[in-house]
Residue, then its C-alpha position, 0 to 999 in steps of 0.5 A: m916356099r917350096y912346099a907352099a908352091i907344091d901345095s898350091w899346084v895340088v889345090a889348083k889341079r884339083d880345081l882344074i880337074h873339077w872344070v874338066r869334069e863339068p863341061v857344061r859349066v865350062f861351056a856356059n862360062l865361055a858362052y856368056p861373054i861370047i853372047s854378050v859381045l854379039i848382043f852389045g856389038l852387033v845388036f846395040g852397037s849401031a845405036m852407040n856413040v864413042f866419045g871422040g869418034g871411033d868404031y864401037i866394036e873396037f871400043l867395046l871389046p876391052g870393056m867386055f874383057g874387063q867385065t868378064i874378069a870382074f865377074g870371076v869374083g862371083t864364081t870364086m866366092m861361090m866355089v870357095s863358100m861351097d868348099a867351106d860349107r861342105g867341109v872340104t876346107d876343114r879337110f884341107r886345114a886338117s892336112p899337113m899343107s901350107q895354109t898359104g898354098v891352099v888359098a893360093g892354089r885357087s888363084i892359080a886355077d882362076l888365072v888359067n880359067s881367065s886366060l881361056e876366057l880372054l882367048v875365046l873372047a878375043l877370037c870372037g872379037l877378031v871375027i866380028g871386026w875388033s883388032f889391036r893396032d899397036g903391035l902384038l907386044n902391047a896387046l900382050v901387055a894389055f892382056a897381062l893387065f887384065l890377068w893382073l886385075r883378075f889375080a887381085l880380084v880373086w883374093i877379094g873373092i876368096y876372102l868373101g867366100l870364106l866369110v859368107k854362106p853359099e846363099a849369100a855368095q850367089a847374091s854377089w851378082m847384084f853388086l858385080f853387075p852395076l860395078t861393071m856398068f858404072a865404068n867405061t866398059f860400055v859407054s865413054p864417061e864423058l857421056m855420063p852425068g857429072w857425078l856418075r862420070v867421076v865414079a866411072e873414071w875412078n872405078p878400078l875396072s875403068s883404069t885397066v880397060a882404059a889402059a888396055r884401049e890405049l895399048f890396043g890402039n882402040p878408040g875411047v882413050g882420053g878424058d881430062s881427069w887425073a884418073a883418065q890421064n894416068s890409067l896405065l899407072l892406076a891399072v898397076l896400082w889398084p890391083a897391087v893395093f887389093v892384093a896387099i889388103f886381101w891376100p893376108l886377110s884371106v890367109l888369116k881368115y882361112r887359119n881362123l875359119s870356124r864354120 
């Protein structure tokens, strides 16, 4: 375990150094959620309604946190797939390194990056009128839930990145965008058609966003379904299921990588 932890940090530090040496890419990753908040919150916000009433910007920000977290899967897939395609992963496998540590290092780097994205997005939200109303401790728990979901989604991204070519990884945005839209991120599920409401309420992203809204004290909390009434429980369980499935699959795929 000690060597696995050391190797994990070595790989994580490598990825973080790449981000430092590519400031344009880092700026683009941070700018996108800020621009999205300004567009959805200030441009479209005046025409949007929150089921049960409430300020749309306060409803929006937890949804934007969730979308930013979910989009990280595409970045993870791309970077892992490029490393595998360029032979970097083969060099790691030929080195005396922990096999778990190599893939775990990527998840550590992603969590650092995600924490920075959430911080920048939260500061932007505070500037335009968002606030957390149930205390700092509850707010920190909400952000921890977002990072817990990101940690779980990273393992999905690592597994798929080892599975597909970089060209296919680029197409992941086609699936991630509807995943984040068929949820409670931008619109209350109660305002959706019946079948889409069910999809949105059981979307794992919706559980984390709904739990965060409750912890932040923001509007949009509610719903009659079991999923809506137990969002905090599902916000813990959904990521746990993903980690239990895709962590061992990622390590196994890394061990048996043939490209």
